[in-house]
C-alpha positions in Angstrom: 131.3 56.1 38.4 130.3 55.8 42.0 133.1 55.7 44.5 132.3 53.1 47.2 132.7 53.9 50.8 134.8 51.8 53.2 134.5 51.3 56.9 137.6 51.8 59.2 137.9 48.0 59.4 138.1 47.4 55.6 141.8 46.5 55.5 141.2 44.0 58.3 138.6 42.3 56.1 141.1 42.0 53.2 143.7 40.5 55.5 141.2 37.9 56.7 140.4 36.9 53.1 136.9 38.3 53.0 134.9 38.3 49.7 134.0 42.0 49.3 130.8 43.2 47.7 129.0 46.5 47.0 126.3 46.9 49.7 124.4 50.2 49.8 127.4 52.0 48.3 129.8 50.4 50.8 132.6 47.9 50.2 131.6 45.3 52.7 132.5 41.6 53.5 129.8 39.2 52.3 131.6 36.2 53.7 135.0 34.8 54.9 134.9 31.0 55.2 131.3 30.6 53.9 127.8 31.7 54.9 126.7 28.3 56.4 129.9 28.1 58.6 129.5 31.7 59.8 125.7 31.2 60.4 126.4 28.2 62.6 129.4 29.9 64.3 127.0 32.6 65.7 124.3 30.1 66.6 126.7 27.7 68.4 129.6 29.9 69.6 130.2 33.6 68.9 130.8 35.8 65.8 132.0 39.4 65.2 130.4 41.8 62.7 131.6 45.0 61.3 128.5 47.3 61.2 130.3 50.6 61.0 128.3 51.4 57.9 125.2 52.0 60.0 124.2 55.6 60.6 124.1 57.5 63.9 122.1 60.7 64.2 122.2 62.7 67.5 119.2 64.7 68.6 119.6 67.1 71.6 117.8 70.0 73.0 115.0 71.1 75.4 112.3 69.5 73.3 114.2 66.3 72.3 111.8 63.9 73.9 108.7 65.6 72.5 110.3 65.7 69.1 111.4 62.0 69.1 107.9 61.0 70.2 106.5 62.9 67.2 109.0 61.3 64.9 108.7 57.6 65.7 105.8 55.1 66.2 106.8 53.8 69.6 106.5 55.8 72.9 110.0 56.9 74.0 108.5 58.5 77.1 108.1 54.9 78.4 111.9 54.2 78.4 114.4 55.2 81.0 117.8 56.8 80.7 120.3 54.3 79.3 117.5 52.3 77.7 117.2 51.4 74.0 113.9 51.1 72.1 113.2 49.6 68.7 110.8 51.7 66.6 110.0 53.0 63.1 109.6 56.3 61.3 106.6 56.6 59.0 105.4 58.8 56.2 102.0 60.5 56.6 100.4 57.6 54.6 101.8 55.0 57.0 104.6 53.7 54.7 107.9 53.2 56.4 110.8 55.7 56.2 113.1 53.4 58.2 113.3 51.2 61.3 115.8 52.3 63.9 117.1 52.0 67.5 116.6 54.9 69.8 119.2 55.3 72.6 118.0 57.5 75.4 120.8 59.3 77.4 118.3 61.6 79.1 115.2 63.7 78.1 117.4 66.1 76.1 119.7 63.7 74.4 119.0 60.7 72.1 121.1 58.8 69.6 119.2 57.3 66.6 120.8 54.4 64.8 119.5 53.9 61.3 120.1 51.7 58.3 123.2 52.2 56.2 121.2 52.5 53.0 119.0 55.2 54.4 121.4 57.5 56.2 121.1 60.5 53.9 117.3 60.3 53.4 116.7 59.7 57.1 118.9 62.7 58.1 117.0 64.9 55.6 113.6 63.5 56.9 114.6 64.1 60.6 115.9 67.6 59.9 112.7 68.6 58.1 110.5 67.1 60.9 112.6 69.0 63.5 111.9 72.5 62.1 109.2 73.4 64.6 111.0 71.9 67.7 113.8 73.4 69.8 116.3 70.6 69.0 119.6 70.2 67.3 120.1 67.3 64.8 123.6 66.1 63.9 124.6 63.3 61.5 127.5 61.7 63.4 127.8 58.6 61.2 131.4 59.5 60.3 132.3 60.0 63.9 131.3 56.5 65.0 132.6 53.0 64.1 130.5 50.0 65.3 131.0 46.3 65.8 128.5 43.7 67.0 129.5 40.6 68.9 126.7 38.0 68.9 126.2 34.4 70.1 126.1 32.2 73.2 129.6 33.1 74.2 129.4 36.8 73.4 129.5 37.9 77.1 132.3 35.5 77.9 134.4 37.0 75.2 133.7 40.6 76.0 134.3 39.9 79.7 137.9 39.1 78.7 138.3 42.6 77.2 136.7 44.9 79.8 136.5 45.4 83.6 132.9 46.5 83.4 130.4 44.1 85.0 128.4 43.2 81.8 125.5 41.9 83.9 124.8 45.6 84.6 123.8 45.9 80.9 120.3 44.4 80.7 118.5 43.5 77.4 118.0 46.7 75.4 120.0 48.9 77.8 123.4 50.5 77.3 126.4 52.0 79.1 128.4 54.8 77.5 131.6 54.6 79.5 132.7 51.0 79.0 136.5 50.7 78.6 137.8 48.1 76.1 141.6 47.9 75.8 141.8 51.5 77.1 139.2 52.9 74.7 135.9 54.4 76.0 133.0 52.8 74.2 129.2 52.8 74.2 128.0 49.2 74.7 124.4 48.0 74.4 123.0 44.5 74.8 121.3 44.5 71.4 121.7 42.8 68.1 120.2 41.5 64.9 120.7 37.7 65.0 118.2 36.4 67.7 121.2 35.6 70.0 122.5 37.3 73.1 125.2 39.9 72.3 126.4 43.4 72.3 126.7 46.3 69.9 129.8 48.4 70.5 130.3 52.0 69.4 133.7 53.8 69.5 135.3 56.7 67.6 135.9 55.6 64.0 139.7 55.8 64.3 139.6 53.5 67.4 137.2 50.8 66.2 139.9 48.7 64.5 141.5 48.4 67.9 138.3 47.0 69.3 137.9 44.6 66.4 141.4 43.2 66.8 141.0 43.0 70.6 137.8 41.0 70.4 139.1 38.6 67.7 142.3 38.1 69.8 140.6 37.4 73.2 137.8 35.5 71.5 140.1 33.0 69.8 139.8 30.6 72.8 136.0 30.7 72.5 135.9 30.0 68.7 135.1 33.5 67.6 135.1 34.2 63.9 134.5 37.3 61.7 131.0 37.2 60.1 130.0 38.7 56.8 126.8 40.3 55.6 125.6 36.9 54.0 125.3 35.2 57.4 124.0 38.5 59.0 121.0 38.2 56.6 120.4 34.5 57.1 120.6 35.0 60.9 118.2 37.9 61.0 115.8 36.1 58.6 115.8 32.9 60.8 115.0 35.2 63.8 112.2 36.8 61.7 113.7 40.3 62.0 112.8 42.7 59.2 115.2 44.1 56.6 114.4 47.5 55.0 113.8 47.0 51.3 112.5 43.4 52.0 109.9 43.2 54.8 109.5 46.9 55.3 109.6 49.8 52.8 107.9 53.0 51.7 105.1 50.8 50.2 104.6 48.6 53.3 103.1 49.7 56.6 104.3 48.4 60.0 100.9 46.8 60.5 101.2 44.8 57.3 104.8 43.8 58.3 103.5 42.4 61.6 105.1 45.1 63.7 102.0 46.3 65.4 103.6 45.9 68.8 105.9 48.9 68.0 103.0 51.1 67.0 101.5 53.2 69.8 98.3 54.8 68.4 97.7 56.7 71.6 100.7 59.0 70.8 100.8 61.7 68.1 103.4 60.5 65.6 103.8 61.1 61.9 101.6 58.6 60.1 99.4 57.8 63.1 96.1 58.7 61.4 96.8 56.5 58.4 97.8 53.5 60.5 94.7 54.0 62.8 92.5 54.0 59.7 94.2 50.9 58.3 93.7 49.1 61.6 90.0 50.1 61.8 89.3 49.1 58.2 91.3 45.8 58.5 94.4 44.7 56.6 94.3 43.5 53.0 97.7 41.9 53.1 100.1 40.6 55.7 103.6 39.2 56.2 103.6 35.5 56.8 106.1 32.6 57.1 106.2 30.0 54.4 107.7 26.5 54.2 108.3 25.0 50.8 107.7 21.3 49.9 109.7 21.1 46.7 113.1 22.0 45.3 114.2 25.6 44.9 115.1 28.7 46.8 112.4 31.4 47.1 114.2 34.6 46.3 113.1 38.1 47.0 110.5 39.2 44.5 109.3 35.8 43.4 105.5 35.7 43.0 103.2 33.8 45.4 100.1 32.2 43.9 96.9 30.5 45.1 95.6 27.1 44.0 94.0 28.7 41.0 97.4 30.0 40.1 96.4 33.6 40.6 99.1 35.9 42.0 98.4 36.7 45.7 101.6 38.2 46.9 105.4 38.3 46.8 108.4 36.8 48.5 110.3 39.3 50.7 113.2 36.9 51.8 113.8 33.2 51.4 116.6 30.8 52.2 117.5 27.1 52.6 118.9 27.5 56.2 121.3 25.1 57.9 119.4 22.8 60.3 116.0 23.1 58.5 114.6 20.3 56.3 112.8 22.6 53.8 113.4 26.0 52.3 111.7 28.8 54.3 110.5 32.3 53.3 108.8 35.4 54.4 106.1 36.8 52.1 103.6 39.6 51.9 100.4 38.1 50.7 96.6 38.6 50.4 95.0 38.5 53.9 92.6 35.8 52.7 95.5 33.3 52.4 97.3 33.9 55.7 95.8 31.2 57.9 98.4 28.8 59.3 98.4 25.6 57.2 97.0 27.3 54.1 98.3 25.5 50.9 99.6 27.9 48.3 102.4 28.0 45.7 105.6 29.9 44.8 106.7 30.5 41.2 110.4 29.8 41.0 111.4 30.7 37.4 108.9 28.6 35.4 108.1 26.0 38.1 105.3 26.1 40.7 106.5 24.8 44.1 103.9 23.6 46.7 104.1 25.8 49.9 102.4 26.0 53.2 101.8 29.0 55.5 103.7 28.5 58.8 104.6 30.5 61.9 107.3 33.2 61.3 108.9 31.8 64.5 111.6 29.8 62.7 113.7 29.6 65.9 113.5 30.4 69.5 115.4 33.6 70.2 118.2 33.3 72.8 118.1 36.8 74.3 119.4 37.2 77.8 116.7 39.1 79.7 
């Protein structure tokens, strides 16, 4: 029997009446008052997420920057100290090990933030890749706790809890000496919802204090705790990928529409395979879909052409608040990816008429 892990904030979730589920071997809150209410709270006000299950891997040493540039698809030599970069790690064949955030302290110190479900495999992958570099790699996932505050009022709430001028933290930058209720934290203006907001890292035994402080000072702004259910609907509506859905070992970044984060002029693991795929042309691609019939397009449901031949698969689908029809992301044959293309989704035994649409389901509200 697998013993599930708990974040330092677990007991707070129980007190708040959260429904707890097994997520990647963690006991995590899926919802408190309901996914729709929590989704709209973040879009219209502000919400607080426990993301302490995420992994943090520290890379230090004389060759840290050279090693990170070999490890990931983006070019970390282009970012400055205290800047954050979204990127991916790939296998030699171009499949995705994981997507991650790279925090650059300086040329010799980087913090890599990886997905909770991939911490152990990522750490082993990074350790193995680091063998020929003069770097040290430490898994600090047990050291850190993490919360994310997201929404239009995120800065207003955080301002009540710190003396730091938050305007100093630009989009995808961080400060590592922000004091919240007397606790030193690393605070970045990043997130996973399409809204302005911050991700806050503190020692794991201090993160509960940060959680309580933000819920307390945020009460006047309508803050609520948000579960993993709304975290997924929000990131889906913002068309942000989830490992195991839009990206995986079997899907390349180019197929997932993440070409912007691939710098083929650098020498990263998997570059040659991705260069060849780009030169030969894609055979499948991630697209947005809008359904014109009843049913929710769940992950794994088949996508068919007018002749009812299978041409792809749903990666994520929802009936989102504020939208007239169910929406989905799907990885499908490149011949059917033109906007407006009429195709079908098989929901159990029914075929539902569907149209290819832009993946831009909402306008993101990042503060840049």
